[in-house]
C-alpha positions as CSV (number, residue, x, y, z in Angstrom):
1,M,144.0,198.4,180.3
2,T,147.7,198.8,181.0
3,Q,148.7,202.3,180.3
4,T,151.6,202.9,177.8
5,I,154.6,205.1,178.8
6,E,153.2,207.9,176.5
7,Q,150.1,207.9,178.5
8,A,151.2,207.3,182.0
9,T,152.5,209.8,184.5
10,V,155.7,209.3,186.5
11,H,155.7,210.6,190.1
12,G,152.9,213.0,189.3
13,F,154.7,214.3,186.1
14,Q,153.5,214.3,182.5
15,S,154.8,211.8,180.2
16,P,158.8,211.9,179.9
17,I,160.5,213.5,177.1
18,T,163.9,212.9,176.1
19,V,166.1,216.1,175.3
20,A,169.5,215.4,173.8
21,I,172.1,218.2,173.6
22,T,175.0,218.0,171.3
23,G,178.1,220.2,170.4
24,A,176.3,222.3,167.7
25,S,176.0,226.0,168.5
26,G,172.6,226.9,170.2
27,A,172.8,226.3,174.0
28,P,169.9,228.9,174.4
29,Y,167.5,226.7,172.5
30,A,168.2,223.8,174.8
31,L,167.8,225.7,178.0
32,T,164.6,227.4,176.8
33,L,163.3,224.0,175.7
34,I,164.0,222.3,179.0
35,R,162.4,225.2,180.9
36,A,159.3,225.0,178.9
37,L,159.0,221.4,179.5
38,V,159.6,221.6,183.1
39,Q,156.8,224.4,183.3
40,A,154.5,222.1,181.4
41,N,155.1,219.6,184.2
42,H,156.8,216.9,182.0
43,Q,159.8,214.8,183.3
44,V,162.8,215.4,181.5
45,Y,165.5,212.9,180.5
46,V,168.7,214.9,179.6
47,L,171.5,213.5,177.5
48,M,174.4,215.6,177.1
49,S,177.5,215.3,175.2
50,S,181.0,216.3,176.2
51,A,181.2,218.9,173.2
52,A,177.8,220.3,174.5
53,R,179.3,221.1,177.8
54,V,182.0,223.1,176.0
55,V,179.4,224.8,174.0
56,F,177.4,225.7,177.2
57,D,180.4,227.1,178.8
58,T,181.3,229.2,175.7
59,E,177.9,230.4,174.7
60,V,176.1,230.9,178.1
61,G,178.8,230.6,180.7
62,I,177.3,227.5,182.4
63,K,179.5,224.8,183.5
64,V,177.5,221.6,183.6
65,P,178.9,218.9,185.9
66,G,180.3,215.7,184.3
67,S,178.6,213.2,186.4
68,P,175.0,212.1,185.7
69,E,174.1,212.6,189.3
70,A,175.5,216.0,189.7
71,A,174.2,217.1,186.4
72,S,170.8,216.0,187.3
73,Q,170.9,218.2,190.5
74,F,172.5,221.0,188.8
75,F,169.6,221.1,186.2
76,I,167.0,220.7,189.0
77,D,168.4,223.7,190.7
78,Y,168.9,225.7,187.6
79,F,165.3,225.3,186.4
80,D,163.8,225.2,189.9
81,A,162.4,221.8,189.0
82,K,160.8,219.4,191.4
83,P,162.7,216.3,192.7
84,E,163.3,213.8,189.9
85,Q,161.8,216.0,187.3
86,I,165.0,216.2,185.4
87,I,167.3,213.2,185.2
88,A,170.5,213.2,183.3
89,F,172.2,210.1,181.8
90,G,175.7,209.7,181.0
91,K,176.9,208.7,177.4
92,E,177.5,205.0,178.3
93,Q,174.5,204.3,180.8
94,W,173.3,201.6,178.6
95,F,170.9,200.4,181.3
96,S,168.9,203.7,181.4
97,P,165.4,203.8,180.2
98,V,166.2,205.7,176.8
99,A,168.2,202.7,175.8
100,S,165.5,200.3,175.4
101,G,162.3,200.3,173.5
102,S,160.5,198.7,176.4
103,A,161.0,201.8,178.7
104,A,162.1,204.8,176.4
105,P,160.0,208.0,176.0
106,K,158.0,208.0,172.8
107,K,159.2,211.6,172.1
108,M,162.9,212.7,171.8
109,V,164.2,216.0,170.7
110,V,167.9,216.5,169.8
111,C,168.5,220.4,170.3
112,P,170.8,221.4,168.9
113,C,171.9,218.6,166.8
114,S,175.4,218.4,165.4
115,T,175.8,217.2,161.9
116,G,178.0,214.3,163.1
117,T,175.1,213.3,165.4
118,L,172.8,213.6,162.5
119,A,174.9,211.4,160.5
120,A,175.4,208.8,163.1
121,I,171.5,208.6,163.8
122,S,170.7,208.5,160.0
123,Q,172.9,205.4,159.6
124,G,172.1,203.7,162.9
125,M,175.5,203.8,164.3
126,S,174.9,203.9,168.1
127,D,178.2,204.5,169.7
128,N,176.8,206.6,172.7
129,L,173.5,207.0,174.5
130,I,172.3,210.0,172.4
131,E,172.5,207.9,169.2
132,R,171.0,204.9,170.8
133,A,168.2,206.7,172.2
134,A,167.3,208.2,168.9
135,D,167.7,204.8,167.2
136,V,165.2,203.5,169.9
137,V,162.7,206.2,169.0
138,I,162.9,205.5,165.4
139,K,162.5,201.7,165.7
140,E,159.7,202.0,168.1
141,K,157.8,204.4,165.7
142,G,158.0,207.3,168.2
143,Q,158.5,211.1,167.5
144,L,162.0,212.3,166.8
145,I,162.7,216.0,166.4
146,L,166.1,217.1,165.2
147,V,167.3,220.6,165.3
148,P,170.4,221.0,163.3
149,R,172.5,224.2,163.5
150,E,174.9,224.4,160.6
151,T,175.3,226.5,157.4
152,P,175.5,225.9,154.8
153,F,174.3,222.3,154.7
154,S,176.5,220.2,152.5
155,T,175.2,217.2,150.2
156,I,176.1,214.8,152.8
157,H,174.0,216.6,155.5
158,L,171.0,217.2,153.1
159,R,171.2,213.4,152.4
160,N,171.4,212.4,156.0
161,M,168.4,214.6,156.7
162,L,166.4,213.1,153.9
163,A,167.0,209.7,155.1
164,L,165.8,210.4,158.5
165,S,162.7,212.4,157.2
166,E,161.8,209.3,155.1
167,L,162.0,207.3,158.5
168,G,159.6,209.8,160.2
169,A,162.0,212.1,161.9
170,T,161.1,215.8,161.8
171,I,164.0,218.0,160.6
172,M,163.6,221.3,162.2
173,P,166.9,223.5,161.6
174,A,167.4,226.3,164.0
175,A,166.2,228.9,161.5
176,P,163.8,231.4,163.4
177,G,161.4,233.5,161.4
178,F,161.1,237.2,161.5
179,Y,157.3,237.7,160.9
180,H,156.7,238.4,164.6
181,E,159.2,241.3,164.7
182,P,161.6,240.1,167.1
183,K,163.2,242.6,169.4
184,S,165.9,240.3,171.1
185,I,167.9,237.1,170.8
186,G,165.5,235.7,173.2
187,D,162.5,236.4,170.8
188,L,164.4,234.4,168.1
189,V,165.1,231.5,170.6
190,N,161.5,231.5,171.6
191,F,160.3,231.3,168.0
192,M,162.3,228.0,167.5
193,V,161.3,226.5,170.8
194,G,157.7,227.5,170.4
195,R,157.8,225.6,167.0
196,I,159.2,222.6,168.8
197,L,156.7,222.5,171.4
198,D,153.9,222.9,168.7
199,H,155.2,219.6,167.3
200,L,155.2,217.8,170.6
201,G,151.7,218.8,171.2
202,I,152.5,221.1,174.3
203,D,150.5,224.5,174.8
204,Q,152.9,227.4,174.4
205,S,152.8,231.0,174.4
206,L,156.4,231.7,173.6
207,M,155.5,232.9,170.0
208,P,152.6,234.5,168.5
209,R,150.5,232.6,165.9
210,W,150.7,233.8,162.2
211,G,147.9,236.6,161.9
212,Y,147.9,237.3,165.7
213,Q,151.4,238.8,166.0
214,K,150.1,242.4,166.1
């Protein structure tokens, strides 16, 4: 029986997962998520907008190179990943695997997700690779998780979220809980990333389970 992309391993890695990073605030969420996926031995396809690079520099002091090749090597070095474990694609690399239903991973997380990206995805307006990759996951009935970071949400934002939820996407706002008595910003970041990993079906120990936090 021929293996699906979801079942197959690539170069010894677990099934690839697409992580898109947009210009919303929340660079620590993206960094923690990628690190967790690397540690779980998944191959990670990274899509990063120009605005996200500005946010990374502003929030965590990290300057991500603009070219896909340089960005790939940067992330591999930063996360101490294996060769080819992290592959970055440019916004107009239409021949990359994520652009086609015949090759794209079945799982994609947009973290953090700007409300502009949210709107484009909800309307099927694929003007860049992030939007196209999300469109592919939706049409192929895959798993799409969106982590919007905005407050307050306008009626437009809420309608776009509802439209995507009705299509099967998971809307997971960056709204960490406090029942685990966080002691640091890192604890809050881990809470959200732990929830993302739960939905991806990946074992995690970033956050305690309800009733087991003491």
